[in-house]
N, C-alpha and C positions, 0 to 999 in steps of 0.2 A: 750512408745505408742504413743507418735506425731507424728508417719508414715503420710505421706501425699501421697493424692491418686495421682496416676498418670492413667489419663485416658482424655480421649477427655471430657466427661462433665465438670471437676474442668477446663480442658483450656479453655473451652467457659466461663466459667462464671468469668476468670480471666481477660477474650477477651473483656466480656460486660462493666465489669466494668470500665476497662481500657479504654474504648471508651467512656462511659460518663463521665469520670474525665477529658475527653479533650475538654467539654461543662461546666460543673461546676465544677470549677477549686477550687482545694483546701478543697472538702468537698469528699472526699473518703467514710469515716467514714457512712458519709448520705448515702450516692449512697449505699453502701454496706447494710444499714439498709433496703434501698427501695427494694432492690432486692432481702433479705432477706424476705420480707414482702410477696412479690410476690410469691419465690416458698414455702411459706409456706400455700400461700392460703389465704390469706389476705387481707385486705383495708387499703390503709393507709392516715394518716390524717398528712400533714404540715401545721403545725402554725407559722406564722412567720410576720414581717413587709410587706407591699410590697415591691418587687422591687429586692427581694433578691435570684430569680430564682426558684423560686416555678416552676410557669407553664413550665419553661424552662426544668427542672429536669422531670417533667414528660411525656415531647413531647419524650424528647431523649429517657427516658426508651421504649417506644411505637416504637420507629423506629426501637431501634435499636435489640427489639424484634421481629420486623416484624408483629406488632398487628396492629389493626385497631384502631384509636385515634380518639377519640371526645370531643369535652372540649365544657361547658355550663358554661356563666357567671350568677352568681348567684344573681338576685338580686329582692326587694321586691317585685315589680310584677310580676315574675317570678311565672307561674302558674302549680302544678302537670303535666295539659295536654302536656305543653311546655317540659318537660322532657323525660316524656313515650309515648308520640305520642295519636293520636286522629284518629278515624274515619270520615273518609267525603264521603258525599254522594256523585257519580259519576252517572250523567245520562246517559250514553253511556252504561254503564254496569248493569243500573237499580237496584243496591245495593251498600251496604256501603262498603267503602276502609279504609284499615286501613294505617295511614302513619307514620312508627314508629318513635319515638322522637328520642334524642342525646343520649338514654341509652341504646341501641340497638349497643353497640360498646365493641371491646373487652378492652382495659382501656378508662374508662370516668374521663375525668379533672373534678369536682364538683368545678368551680375555685369560691373562696370567698365565699364558702357554707353556714356562719352565717351571710351574707347581707339576704338572702332568710329568708319567715316569716316560721311558724313552719307544715303550712300544706304542704310544697313543701320541706322543709327538710325530713316529715318522709315519703315522696313518693317516697325515695330510699331506706326505709329499708325491705319491701323484696324482693328489688332487689338483694340488698346486702347479704342478710340473704339465700337468696330461690333461686337467680340465676335466677327468673323468674319476671313477673308481670302479673296483672293482669287486664285487661281493660273491659269494659263495659261485665263484667262475663267469661270473655275467660280468660284462662290463656295461656302466649305465653313467652315462651324458652327465655333468654338471651344467646349469642354467649359465647362459651367455646375459650381459659380462659373469665375471667370475673373478672377486677380489677378496681377499683375503688380509684382515688388517690383526695383527698377532699385538698382543700386548706381553712385557713382561717386567720381572720387577729384578732390582738389582742382583746379581748373583751371589756376593755377598749375604743376602739377605735367607734366612732361616725356612728350607723347606721347598730350592728349586734346584733344576736338575738340568745342566746347559746340554744347550741344544746342539745338537752336533752337528759340524763344517757344512755337510749335504744340503741339511734344512736348512742351517744360514743361508746359505747361496742361492736358495729360494727365494728370497727378499729381494726383491729389487734396492729396497732403500732402511735404511736402520736410524729412525728420530728418534730425541728426546725434546719432551717439550718444557720441562724447566719449571721452578717457581714462575708465579706471574710477580710483576714489578708491582712497586705501591699502589699508582693508577688502575691497574689493571685488577686489583685484586681490593681495591675500594669500590671499583665498578660490580664486582662479584657478590660483596656482602648487599651493597645496597639495592644491586637488580632482583631483578624475579630469579624461583628457582631456577635452573640449567635444565632439569627435567621437563617442565614445564612449558620452559619454551621449545625444545628439542620438538615437543609434543604437539605444538602450534606452527610448525616450520609447513611450507608448502613446498611438493615437488616444483624443480624449476627445471627438468628435466624428460619432454616427452617419448616414446616410442625409440627413436633408432636415433634420438640427437644423440647421447652417450658414444655412440659406434661412430657417427661422423664428425665427434670433435676427435678421437683416437685414431680415425682417418688420416684427419688436417694433422694431428702430432705427428702421425708417421709423415707426413708430407712433406715437411719442413725442411727447406734446404740448408747441407750441409757442403762448404766448399771442400776443396780438396785439401785447403791448410789448415782447416778446422780439425777436419779429419786426422792430419798429421799430429796435430796438438795432442788430441786421443789419446795416436798411438804411445806417443812420447810419454804421456802420462803413465799411460800404461807399462810400457819399459823401463822407466824410472821404479817404478812400484816393482818389479824382478829384479833390482838390481842388487840385491844382498840386503837393506836396511831392512827389508821385512822379512819375518819366518816365511811367508809365502805371496806370492804377487798377484795382482789381478788376474784373474782367469779371462779369456777370451768371452764368456757369457756376461763377465762383468763388463765388458767391456763394451758389448753390442748394448749392454743394459744402459750403462752410461749416456753413450749417444744417444740412446731412443730417450733417456729421461731429459738429457739437453735440450733436446727439439720440443717434448712436452712444454719444458719451462721458457723457452722462447716462444711458443704457443701460448702461452698466460701472459707474457710478457708483452703480447702484441704485434709480434716482429715474424715476418715471412722466414725469415733464416736464422741461424745457429751463429752466435759471435760466444767468444773464448768465457766472456763474463756468464754466458750460462752455462755451460759446463764446468765455469768454479763453482755457481751458485748450488748444482746439485751433488759435486763430487763428494761433498764431506758426507752426503745419505750413503751413500752409493759405497762407500767405499769403509764405512766408521764398522762394519759387522766381518767385513772381509782383510782388514790390513793387522797386523798384529806385529810390532818387535821393539826394539830396545829404545823406550822412550817415547815410542809412538804409538797409540791406538786410541780407537775411536774417532773423534770428528778432528782429533791433533792430526793424524795422519793424513786427511784430507788437507790439512793446511801446511804440512811438511812437503806433500808432492807438490802444491800450487807454488810455493817458496823457491820448489828446485828445478822445475822447468820453465824454461823462458817462455813466453808469448808468442807466438807466430808474428 
């Protein structure tokens, strides 16, 4: 039953991951996590030390998908209006004209999100959940698709504000890039500047191709036994080993991400291995307990719950 899909959609995904992998060397699994998160309709949080390629990954993904990209550097003095936009009175028109902020993009990179204050962090909540913002009593829809990639520095670094749990839960996945291995770093040192390489990339998708990929991911078959396995993982997380177990939103996100991962792997149905592949990223920012946090929480659940 491990038949692989032989379709233009599967070929597009392979080409997409391959292209981004020429920029972010030696991090194919993290690239596939990022693509799976987007196909599942979620938002991505990348936590790592500065300088390992977080911003470059986000930019390369946006360019490869042919999406409008916007980057905002979150700082302590960034205000919500700097992100959402503001109305300015124009004398020639004798009225207030709304000037949209960087949130009105298809891919928004919120760089170092935990360096901004809580008020600005919370300004993203409605945008991430509802794909719209409310400005001066008026609701304004955001472009579709709308995908937030936020980066944050480790919490122990100076000048960081922890994200509230309500906002963390809006991110479908949290991943780490980590330092490159010796061969990958050698390729970086001997190769072309990554910013130049990103600028030279060509979009691989046109028009509604991304929507077709997202629809195809949602249509990947999940058997009753597979859904039982997802439920068993969620129930195990609620058994007392962690401060808070997985919410229904997290469980739905886990299944959606597993469907997307199966599509990337070229399969028309979800296997337990697909669930296990995305589980660490889905639970990394949600499960905290004695002796388990981050990716170790995912590994602990995988070891505790038998395969169906």
